[in-house]
ROMARKOL-36795 format. One line per field, with one value per residue (C-alpha): residue number from 1; residue in three letters; x negated, y, z negated. Coordinates in Angstrom, 3 decimals. Example, Ala and Ser with C-alpha at 12.3 -4.5 7.8 and 13.67 -1.06 7.14 Angstrom:
2
i	1/2
aa	ALA/SER
east	-12.300/-13.670
north	-4.500/-1.060
up	-7.800/-7.140
// end
This chain:
304
i	1/2/3/4/5/6/7/8/9/10/11/12/13/14/15/16/17/18/19/20/21/22/23/24/25/26/27/28/29/30/31/32/33/34/35/36/37/38/39/40/41/42/43/44/45/46/47/48/49/50/51/52/53/54/55/56/57/58/59/60/61/62/63/64/65/66/67/68/69/70/71/72/73/74/75/76/77/78/79/80/81/82/83/84/85/86/87/88/89/90/91/92/93/94/95/96/97/98/99/100/101/102/103/104/105/106/107/108/109/110/111/112/113/114/115/116/117/118/119/120/121/122/123/124/125/126/127/128/129/130/131/132/133/134/135/136/137/138/139/140/141/142/143/144/145/146/147/148/149/150/151/152/153/154/155/156/157/158/159/160/161/162/163/164/165/166/167/168/169/170/171/172/173/174/175/176/177/178/179/180/181/182/183/184/185/186/187/188/189/190/191/192/193/194/195/196/197/198/199/200/201/202/203/204/205/206/207/208/209/210/211/212/213/214/215/216/217/218/219/220/221/222/223/224/225/226/227/228/229/230/231/232/233/234/235/236/237/238/239/240/241/242/243/244/245/246/247/248/249/250/251/252/253/254/255/256/257/258/259/260/261/262/263/264/265/266/267/268/269/270/271/272/273/274/275/276/277/278/279/280/281/282/283/284/285/286/287/288/289/290/291/292/293/294/295/296/297/298/299/300/301/302/303/304
aa	MET/SER/PRO/LEU/LYS/PHE/CYS/ALA/ASN/VAL/SER/TRP/LEU/PHE/THR/GLU/LEU/PRO/ASP/VAL/SER/GLN/ARG/LEU/ARG/ALA/ALA/ALA/ALA/ALA/GLY/PHE/GLN/ALA/VAL/GLU/ALA/ALA/TRP/LEU/TYR/ASP/CYS/GLU/LEU/ARG/GLU/LEU/GLN/ARG/ALA/ARG/GLN/ALA/ALA/GLY/VAL/ASP/VAL/VAL/LEU/ILE/ASN/THR/PRO/PRO/GLY/ARG/LEU/LEU/HIS/SER/CYS/ALA/THR/SER/ALA/ALA/ALA/SER/THR/SER/LEU/ARG/MET/CYS/PHE/ALA/GLY/ASP/LEU/GLU/ALA/GLY/ASP/LEU/GLY/LEU/GLY/ALA/VAL/PRO/GLY/ARG/GLY/ALA/GLU/PHE/ARG/GLN/GLY/LEU/ASP/LEU/ALA/VAL/THR/TYR/ALA/LYS/ALA/LEU/ASP/CYS/LYS/SER/ARG/ILE/HIS/LEU/MET/ALA/GLY/ARG/LEU/PRO/VAL/GLY/SER/THR/ARG/SER/ALA/VAL/ALA/LYS/GLU/MET/GLU/ALA/ILE/PHE/VAL/GLN/ASN/LEU/LYS/TYR/ALA/ALA/ASP/LEU/LEU/SER/LYS/GLU/GLY/ILE/THR/GLY/LEU/ILE/GLU/PRO/ILE/ASN/THR/ARG/ILE/THR/ASP/PRO/ARG/TYR/PHE/LEU/ASP/SER/PRO/HIS/GLN/GLY/VAL/VAL/SER/LYS/LEU/SER/LEU/CYS/SER/ALA/SER/VAL/ALA/ALA/GLU/ILE/LEU/GLU/LYS/VAL/GLY/LYS/PRO/ASN/LEU/LYS/LEU/GLN/MET/ASP/VAL/PHE/HIS/TRP/GLN/ILE/MET/ASP/GLY/ASN/LEU/THR/GLN/ASN/ILE/LEU/LYS/TYR/PHE/PRO/ILE/ILE/GLY/HIS/ILE/GLN/VAL/ALA/GLN/VAL/PRO/GLY/ARG/ASN/GLU/PRO/ASP/SER/ALA/GLY/GLU/LEU/ASN/TYR/LYS/TYR/LEU/PHE/GLN/THR/LEU/GLU/GLU/HIS/SER/TYR/GLN/GLY/TYR/ILE/GLY/CYS/GLU/TYR/LYS/PRO/ARG/GLY/SER/THR/LYS/ASP/GLY/LEU/GLY/TRP/ILE/LYS/ASP/TYR/TRP/THR
east	-199.706/-197.563/-198.793/-199.806/-197.848/-199.734/-198.411/-200.175/-200.498/-199.828/-201.209/-204.616/-204.427/-203.809/-204.682/-206.126/-202.502/-201.276/-197.611/-196.231/-193.711/-196.591/-198.365/-195.309/-195.304/-199.052/-198.769/-196.116/-198.184/-201.168/-199.112/-197.811/-194.209/-194.178/-195.657/-196.113/-196.938/-197.887/-195.695/-193.348/-191.432/-192.797/-191.432/-187.930/-185.927/-183.756/-186.860/-188.415/-185.290/-185.414/-189.127/-188.809/-185.943/-187.720/-190.921/-189.034/-191.073/-189.916/-190.899/-191.780/-193.333/-193.315/-194.540/-192.621/-193.488/-196.799/-195.331/-192.540/-190.023/-190.525/-187.615/-185.666/-186.736/-183.510/-182.584/-178.931/-177.432/-174.581/-176.624/-179.058/-180.759/-181.975/-183.976/-187.593/-189.007/-191.847/-193.674/-195.358/-197.320/-199.790/-203.336/-204.898/-202.646/-203.523/-200.525/-200.601/-197.226/-195.242/-194.135/-196.296/-196.919/-195.654/-192.916/-192.238/-189.435/-186.749/-189.064/-189.920/-186.213/-185.658/-188.539/-187.262/-183.864/-185.586/-187.662/-184.498/-182.847/-185.770/-185.991/-182.310/-182.381/-185.411/-183.978/-186.902/-184.867/-187.898/-190.548/-191.196/-194.487/-193.660/-196.758/-197.915/-199.788/-202.832/-203.853/-202.895/-205.712/-207.961/-206.791/-208.767/-207.595/-207.832/-205.714/-202.795/-202.827/-200.175/-197.833/-198.214/-197.606/-194.377/-193.228/-194.142/-192.233/-189.164/-189.279/-189.863/-186.787/-184.730/-186.237/-185.694/-182.007/-181.567/-183.504/-181.668/-178.433/-180.074/-181.843/-185.257/-188.335/-190.408/-194.184/-196.893/-200.504/-203.744/-206.054/-209.752/-211.271/-214.877/-214.703/-211.200/-209.564/-211.142/-207.915/-205.370/-203.420/-202.993/-206.583/-208.957/-210.079/-210.954/-207.429/-206.797/-203.016/-202.748/-205.716/-207.555/-210.578/-211.461/-208.347/-208.691/-206.575/-204.220/-203.726/-202.833/-200.334/-198.935/-198.436/-196.535/-194.329/-193.680/-192.627/-190.279/-188.800/-187.132/-187.326/-187.319/-190.586/-193.776/-197.510/-199.132/-202.568/-204.927/-207.975/-210.238/-209.297/-209.302/-212.784/-214.203/-212.660/-212.684/-214.031/-213.116/-210.692/-209.966/-208.928/-206.998/-205.062/-204.156/-203.328/-201.084/-199.743/-196.193/-195.825/-197.668/-195.148/-197.458/-201.145/-203.369/-206.835/-210.039/-213.731/-215.794/-217.441/-216.791/-213.021/-213.307/-212.009/-211.926/-214.555/-216.974/-220.142/-219.488/-218.926/-215.788/-215.297/-211.819/-211.779/-211.931/-209.432/-206.915/-207.326/-206.624/-203.409/-202.369/-203.010/-200.750/-198.008/-198.052/-194.806/-195.227/-196.884/-200.562/-201.002/-203.937/-204.929/-208.426/-210.474/-211.286/-214.950/-213.993/-210.656/-207.987/-207.340/-211.014/-211.248/-208.387/-210.367/-210.365/-206.571/-206.103/-206.833/-203.848/-201.454/-202.072
north	-197.272/-199.442/-199.867/-203.394/-205.414/-207.718/-210.500/-212.321/-216.081/-217.111/-220.586/-218.918/-215.558/-214.897/-218.495/-217.119/-217.472/-221.074/-220.409/-219.330/-217.048/-215.191/-214.923/-213.317/-210.650/-210.156/-209.759/-207.090/-205.306/-205.291/-203.542/-206.372/-206.130/-209.643/-213.058/-216.398/-219.825/-223.288/-225.549/-224.433/-227.681/-228.684/-225.410/-225.219/-223.334/-221.328/-220.032/-219.110/-217.161/-215.260/-214.556/-213.332/-211.029/-209.691/-209.048/-207.425/-209.160/-210.799/-214.406/-214.380/-217.809/-221.310/-224.627/-227.815/-230.409/-232.248/-235.735/-238.059/-237.048/-239.279/-238.146/-235.138/-233.585/-231.591/-230.421/-230.342/-232.514/-230.038/-227.117/-227.069/-224.063/-226.393/-228.460/-229.333/-231.929/-234.381/-235.960/-239.296/-237.976/-235.210/-234.156/-236.835/-239.540/-238.498/-236.426/-232.849/-232.546/-235.065/-233.296/-235.307/-238.445/-241.739/-243.486/-240.565/-238.762/-239.365/-238.107/-235.023/-234.205/-234.736/-232.416/-229.844/-229.853/-229.196/-226.357/-224.733/-225.110/-223.343/-220.693/-219.816/-219.775/-217.457/-215.260/-216.363/-216.167/-215.469/-218.181/-221.841/-223.429/-226.814/-228.783/-231.289/-233.659/-235.859/-238.713/-242.082/-243.599/-245.786/-244.316/-242.273/-238.996/-240.231/-243.288/-241.499/-237.953/-238.427/-240.327/-237.741/-234.866/-236.484/-237.001/-233.426/-232.003/-234.064/-233.030/-229.392/-229.358/-230.755/-228.243/-225.284/-226.094/-226.462/-223.287/-221.224/-221.749/-220.087/-217.300/-218.735/-218.818/-221.997/-221.751/-224.161/-223.606/-225.027/-225.993/-226.415/-229.882/-228.764/-227.596/-227.879/-231.108/-233.512/-235.499/-232.719/-233.252/-229.715/-228.655/-228.053/-228.058/-231.748/-232.719/-233.918/-233.832/-231.894/-233.496/-230.175/-230.311/-226.712/-225.419/-223.733/-224.758/-221.868/-223.080/-226.565/-225.122/-222.783/-225.710/-227.584/-224.549/-224.313/-227.963/-227.441/-224.375/-222.815/-219.039/-219.294/-221.250/-219.204/-219.555/-219.002/-217.483/-218.209/-216.178/-218.360/-221.499/-219.793/-218.373/-221.732/-223.666/-221.172/-217.709/-215.229/-213.643/-210.407/-212.186/-214.862/-212.210/-210.400/-213.576/-215.115/-211.915/-212.426/-215.783/-214.985/-215.013/-214.783/-214.141/-215.231/-213.918/-214.956/-214.423/-217.081/-219.306/-218.828/-218.238/-215.289/-211.704/-210.131/-207.566/-210.184/-211.112/-213.274/-213.528/-211.423/-207.677/-207.347/-203.577/-204.035/-206.922/-204.994/-201.971/-204.203/-205.442/-201.902/-200.682/-203.426/-202.658/-206.017/-206.175/-209.403/-210.066/-210.753/-213.381/-213.065/-216.727/-216.635/-217.648/-214.584/-214.409/-213.197/-212.100/-211.538/-207.968/-206.988/-208.288/-206.213/-203.047/-203.742/-203.614/-200.209/-198.383/-200.089/-199.189/-195.431
up	56.714/54.474/50.866/49.969/47.412/45.056/42.852/40.030/40.337/36.752/37.380/37.843/36.067/32.373/31.521/28.276/27.246/27.034/27.731/31.122/29.425/27.781/31.117/32.709/30.016/30.356/34.117/33.687/31.047/33.415/36.085/38.277/39.424/40.881/40.162/41.888/40.495/41.648/39.523/36.787/36.476/33.093/31.678/30.263/32.862/30.489/28.691/32.041/32.929/29.659/29.996/33.582/32.705/29.628/31.579/34.440/37.137/40.351/41.079/44.789/45.429/43.971/45.359/45.896/43.214/43.521/43.311/42.296/39.673/36.649/34.500/33.387/30.125/29.977/26.511/27.546/30.227/30.633/31.901/34.778/33.185/30.434/32.895/32.387/34.760/34.407/37.327/37.737/40.688/40.025/40.888/38.735/40.180/43.710/44.796/46.048/47.705/49.741/52.929/55.318/53.260/54.767/52.838/50.490/52.350/49.737/46.997/49.067/49.392/45.688/44.902/47.392/45.697/42.374/43.854/45.180/41.763/40.089/42.804/42.503/38.712/38.747/41.524/43.693/46.897/49.012/49.458/48.686/49.712/51.255/50.343/52.964/50.671/50.946/53.199/51.698/49.667/51.812/55.123/57.623/59.071/62.637/61.855/60.178/61.589/64.287/61.971/59.232/61.626/62.842/59.245/58.334/61.293/60.390/56.734/57.631/59.857/56.991/54.552/56.870/57.270/53.516/52.703/55.316/53.397/50.381/52.249/51.372/53.608/53.675/53.949/55.033/54.007/55.418/52.527/53.126/53.029/52.633/49.032/47.613/48.775/51.315/51.704/52.207/55.423/56.763/56.862/59.711/63.344/62.883/61.925/65.476/65.309/68.537/70.306/70.482/68.228/69.043/67.300/63.922/60.953/61.548/65.120/63.889/61.428/64.070/66.455/63.763/63.138/66.872/66.985/64.052/65.734/62.677/62.153/58.359/58.279/58.152/57.661/54.279/54.765/51.902/52.888/50.757/52.709/56.122/55.620/54.558/57.442/60.300/59.547/62.317/59.883/61.762/64.944/63.041/61.117/64.327/66.251/63.615/62.075/63.434/61.649/58.400/55.571/52.566/51.837/48.966/48.140/46.387/47.052/48.832/47.705/43.981/44.226/41.853/42.033/45.514/44.486/43.133/45.014/48.041/51.767/52.149/52.498/51.037/51.328/55.088/55.118/53.021/55.292/58.302/56.695/55.830/59.362/60.720/58.190/56.429/54.453/52.473/49.153/48.537/45.851/43.468/43.327/41.930/38.886/36.756/35.807/32.344/30.968/33.583/32.488/32.598/36.161/37.569/38.247/41.984/42.250/40.622/43.886/45.500/42.677/42.850
// end
């Protein structure tokens, strides 16, 4: 059996520390050799480079920006490593990615370019989550699903070609609409984009990947979202194993540590992944019940 590799999501873990650079050091001190993050674009890139190198951790996953670039906060126009970006679109403004959003293609490409810049500067030549985005305000899923799928497929083809030149894998992730985000595009059996309401969210995402037809695009399996939308985790893991490029974990329904009380038996799920020689990273994307460090007892068994 292959040993599992875990990475700390520093957008969720070590948030006792206000600065991302401090979180990188804390993750390394706790035993992590790799980290992932949602958005790092409001951090000065040169400082991130220094912090990553000092901590000795690999950055293995970042997301594309949540919304439209507002302006560059670069401290030096001469060096891209001095970049810090600000965004007009964010969670509060209604954006959560732009990959499938009508009329936002140019902004998606601009954000993708920025994600690649950050990934290369941080030696994150592995994975970028290409966020699909939300339904336009005031629209219904049934009215815009086919248009948004077509836009997503087109943007994913563009992204895959760009990322292939850098040796980077693009990921798409179904996000549940029952608890987390009712308006997220890539979500559920009821999405309707393939006219098969019996399909699970992974099936919808897999169909989109098939339409794109690019080998460097994979499926990001967030176990928290998959359990909420579909359940049937053992069969879904086995069915989609060949196209899973990254996994994230949290307990359901509280989104806390994997060993906290909840619906999921992570000891069994981790054993299943080990038995099938899963080679990718498992991102710890959960809300610690107390301090991050005190909640890491569950992971010690996998580091010995």
